[in-house]
N, C-alpha and C positions, 0 to 999 in steps of 0.2 A: 267069573274072570272072563275078561274079553280076550279074544284071540288076537294075534298080531295081524292077521288078515283084516279083522274088523277095524283096527286102528289105522291101517294103511289106506283103507278106502276113503275115510273122510279127508285125509291129507291130500290124496290125489284129486279129489273133487275141489278142495280149497285151492290148490295150486292151479287147477284148470280155470277156476273162477278168477283168480288174480291175473293170470295171463290174458284172459278175455277182457278184463277191465283195462289192463295196460294197453292192449292192442286197440281197444275202443278209444281210449284217450289219445293215443298216438295218431290215429287216423283222423279224429275230429279236430277242427281249428281251435286255437286257444281262445279263451274268453277275452273280452275287450279289456278287462282290467289287467290281465296278464300281458296282453300285447302292449298296453300303455306303459306298464312297468318295465317291459323288456326293451321297448323302442329307445328310450333315452340311454339305456345302458349300451345298446348296440350302436346308436348314433354318436355317442361320446367319443369312442376311438376314431371313428371316421372323421368327425369334426376336428378332432385334435390333429389328425393327419393332414386334413386340408388347410387348416389355419396355421399350422406350425410354420410353414415357410414365410407367411405374411407377418406373423408376429415375432419372427426371429429378429433380433437387433441387427440393424445394418451398420456397417462400419461408417464412421464419421467421414464425410466428404472433405477433401482438402480445400482450404479457403481459396476462393477464386482471387486471381490477381486483380487488384483495383487499377483500372486504366484511367488515365487522366482524360478528361473530356477534350475532344478534338476542337481546336479553335478554328472556326470557319472564317476565312479571310474574305471579306466582302469588298468589292471594288466600289469605292465611293467616288462618284463623279463630281467634278468641280463645277458648281453652278455659275461660276464667273470665268470659266475658261473659254477658249476659242471654239471648242466643240459645241458647248452649250449655246454660244452666241450664234453659230452657224445653224444649229438644229432648231432653235427657237426664234431666230430672227426672221423678219419679213424681207421683202424685196429691197427696201431702202437700206436696211442694216447690212444685207449681204452685198449690195452694190457699193456701199460706202467702204466696206472691208476690202473688196476687190480693188477699188480705186486707191485706197491707202497702201495696199500691197504693191501695186504697180508704181506708185509714186516713190515708195521706199526703195524699190529695186532701181528706179531711175536715179534716185539720189546717190545710192551707193556706186552706181556706174559712173556718175559724174565725179564723185569723190576720187575713185581709183584712177580714172583717166586724167584728171587734173593733177593727181599726185605724180603720175608717170611723166606728164608734160613738164611739171616743175622740176623734177629731177634732171630731165634733159636740158632744161633751160639753165639750171644751176651749173651743170657741167660745161655748157657752152659759154656761160658768163665767166667761169673760172679760167677756161682756156683762152678766151679773148683778152681778159685782163692780164694774164701771164704773157701772152704774145705782145700786147701793147707796151707793157713796161720793159720788155726786153729789146724793143726796137731801138735803133740808134737815134731816131728823131721822131717828132710828133707826126710828121707827114707820113713817114714809113709805118709808124704804128697804126695810124688811122686807115692806111690802105690795107693793112692786114686784118682789120676788124671785119666781122661778118655782119651793117648799118640798119636787113629786112625792109619790107615796104613801108618806109617812114612816111612818104607822101600819101600813101593810101590811108594810113592811120590818121593823119591830120585831116584829110578830106572827110573821113567818116566821123571824126569828132565835130567838125564844122556842121555837117548835116544833122548830127544828133542835137547840137545846140539850136539849129534852125527849127527843128521839130519840137524840142522841149520848151523853149522860151514862149512861142505863141500858145502852146497848149496850156502852160501855167497861167499866162496872162488872160486867156479866154476863160479858163476855169474861175479865176478870181472875179472877172467881170460878170460872168453869169451868176456867181454866188452873191455878189452885191445886188444884182437885179432881183434875185429871189428874196433877199432880205427886205428890199423896198416893197415888193408885192405883199409880203406877209405883214409889213407895218401898215400898209393901206387897208388890208382886210381887217386887222385888229382895230384900226381907227373907226372903220365903218361899223364893226360889231359893237364897239363902245357907244357910238352915237345912237345906234338902234336900241341898245339896252336903256340908255337914258330916256329916249322918247317913249318907250313902252312902260318904264317905271314911273318917271316923273312927269311925263306929258310934255316935255320940252327938250330941246337940243342942248 
């Protein structure tokens, strides 16, 4: 029969050997296979933690308000207006435009001045007619009329006729002379044409 002391000795040595093996494995690095097996398990929670916020469903964005496209108003220049004429015209066109503008202003000036003169003349004529027909006699009515430089008007009319009649007569006389000269030139041209074509006059 073995004694209890003899049984305890192998147990103590066995326990010491197990402690030494466990200490040796704890101090040495794990094999590559163990590390490869443990790395995915260790990285999975970390990856889950890092990717969790990005993969979390985001709330749906509110639909953006559709804005109507802004209509751009473009100033279209008239190619037939006065501005285009002035910008694109040469000296002749610009000078013609200025002359027409001056003549138009002169025409409107004459129109308004003559309008005012006619109004005053109508008032004077009405007043003269009223005073003439209310006079007791023709002689008294004629003396009340306001007659103007009638002699001067007659003299100017005579001078105008003296200038116009000779001018018209001279114009007609010179026009007839021009016609005679043209007839002679045409006759000479016809005779020359006959001589060159037929050899005779």
